[in-house]
N, C-alpha and C positions, 0 to 999 in steps of 0.2 A: 504494500500500500504506500503510495507516494504522499509525502507531506507537502502541502502547498505553502510556499514561502511568498509572503506578500512584501512587495517593495514599495517604498514611498515614491509617489510620482515626482517627476523631476521638478515641478514647481513648488513642492512643499518646503524643502530645506531653504531655498532662497527666501521664501515667505517668512519663515521663522526668524531667519537672520535679520530680515528687514524690520520685523516687529521689535526684536530685541534692541537693535540700534536706535530705533525711534524712541523706545522707552527711555534709553540712556540719555538721548538728546533732550527729551522733554524734562527729565529730572534736572539736567544741568541748567536749562533755561529757568525752571522754577526756583532753583537754589540761587541763581544769579539775581532774579527779581527780588527774592527775599532779602538778600544781602544789600541790594541797592536801596532798599527801603530804610536801612539804618543810616544814620548820619555818621560822619567821621567821629563826632564826639561820643556817640553811642558805642562805636567799636572800641575807641580808646578806653572808655569807662569799663567795658566788658573785660578788656585785657588787664587793666589795673586791678579790678576786683578779683580776677582770677589769680593774679600774682599775690594779692593781699591774703587771699584764702590759704595759699600755700606757703606764706611767709614763715620762716623759721623764727625761733626765739631770738631776741636781740642778743648779739654776741658782745660781751664786755671783755676787753683784753687787759691783762695785767701790764702796767706801764712802768713800774718801779723795779729797781735792782735790789734794794734793801728795805727792811722794815724799820720804822721808828717806834718808840714806845708811845702809848696813848696819852702821855703827859710830858711836860717840859720843865716843870717846877722842881726845885730842890726840896728835899725833906719828904718826898712821897715814898712810902714803904709798903711792903706786902703784908696784908693782914691775914689773908688766907690763900694758900697755894691751890693750884689745880689738883683735883683728885686723880691720881695716876693708878690705874688698876695693877700696874706692874711694880709699883713702889713697895718698899718694906712697910710692915704693919704700923710702925711708929709714925712714919711720914704720912701714911693714909689717915691715921687718927687726927693728925694736925690739919688735914684738908677737909674735915667734916664740918658741916654747919649745923648748929643745934637751933631749931626753931619750933616753938609750940610743942615741946616734948617729943620732937622727931629729929633724928640725925639725917642729914642729907649730904650727898657728895657734891663738893664744890665744882661747878661746871666751867669755871674760868679762874681768873686771878683777881682777888679783891685787893685793890690799892686804897690806902688811906693816908691822911695827912692832918696835921693840926690846923692847917690853914686851907682855905679854898684855893683850888688850882684849876687851870684850864685843861680841858680834855681835847685832844687833837686826833685827827684821822691818821692812822698808821700807814696808809697807802692811798694812792689815788683811787677814786671809786665813785659810785653813784648811790645816793640815799634811797633805799627801797622801803623803809618803814620807820615811822616815828609814832610811838604809842606811850601810854601811861599804864603802869602795872601797879596794882594795889600794894604789893610787897616790895618789888624791885624799883619802884619809882619810874622816872622817865627812861625810855629805852630807844636807842637809835641803832638801826641796822644799815650797814654799808656793804654793797656788793663790789668786789674788786675784779672779779671775772665770773664766769658762769658757774664756777665750782667753789670759789673762795669768798667768804663774807666774814665780817667782824661785827660784834654787838657791843654797845657801850651802855651799860645799865646803871641806874641810880644816879643820873645826872640832873643838873639844874640848868636853867637859863639856856634852853635848847636854841641853837642859832641856825638850824637847817630844817628843811622840809622835804617831803617825799619828792623825788625827781631831781633834786639838786646834785650837781657834780662837784665833788670836792677834791682838793689836791692834798697830797701828803703834807702833814703838819698844820693844815687848816684847823682853827679852833671851831669845834662843833658844839661845845657846851662847857659847863663848869662842873666840878665835883658836887655830889649831892648826898642824899641820905636814903638808906633802905632799912627795912625792918629786920634784916638778917644780922645787922651789926649795930647794936645799940650803944657802942662805946665811942663812936666817932660819926660826926655829921658830914665829913668830907670824904665821900667814898666814890669809887668807880669799880664796878664789876665788869671786867673785860673778858669777852669770849671770842674764840676763833673757830670757824667751821670750814673744813675743806672736804668737798664731796660728801657733805652731810655728816661728817664725823668731827667730833670735838678734838682740838689740839691744845696742848699745854702752851699758853701764851709765852711763857719764859723760854721755851724751846723754839717757838715760832720766830722770835726775833733773830735767831741764828740760822734759820733754814735757807736753803738754796731755793729761791722763788721760781727760777726757771724749771727746776726739777719738780717743784710742787705744782706748777701749772700744767705739766704734761699729763 
């Protein structure tokens, strides 16, 4: 038994090709008309908005080679050291803060003096936060790059606001008072964060900033 094989007539394939090409041309024309309905300003706005949507977090670069201490006055001393989990037991005990029947690990270095002193930015940076805390008093946070920031707690006479760019050594406040230290009214609790981790401020002053920024 023979199987009949049907073949397309000669005019069928050319017809299909013609229809396909016509559809493509019509689509191009329609797209062109749609785009032409937008003004140059519309297209520019669309491009800008697209770029803004994909814009990455602002990059802050570290600009200094060395760190300065957060004060310049004479007579400023350390009241409480940073609590180092690797330090010996006696040193750790001296780094504990006792408040309302609770011992807390000191997260920075507490500086005190008999006289009021200026508090300065230890590096160039941008003020990211200024707030008031019930226990710690006024708090200033400065970002020095996307990973490194410093906080200045228990200060008075705050001289900066959020968004301000500061230079190393700029006076940002004066020493103040916090409830963690009832023996002195001229305090500064200074903290350093790198990649979200606390660093001992006294060691921070001697660190290689280039290596820290990597």
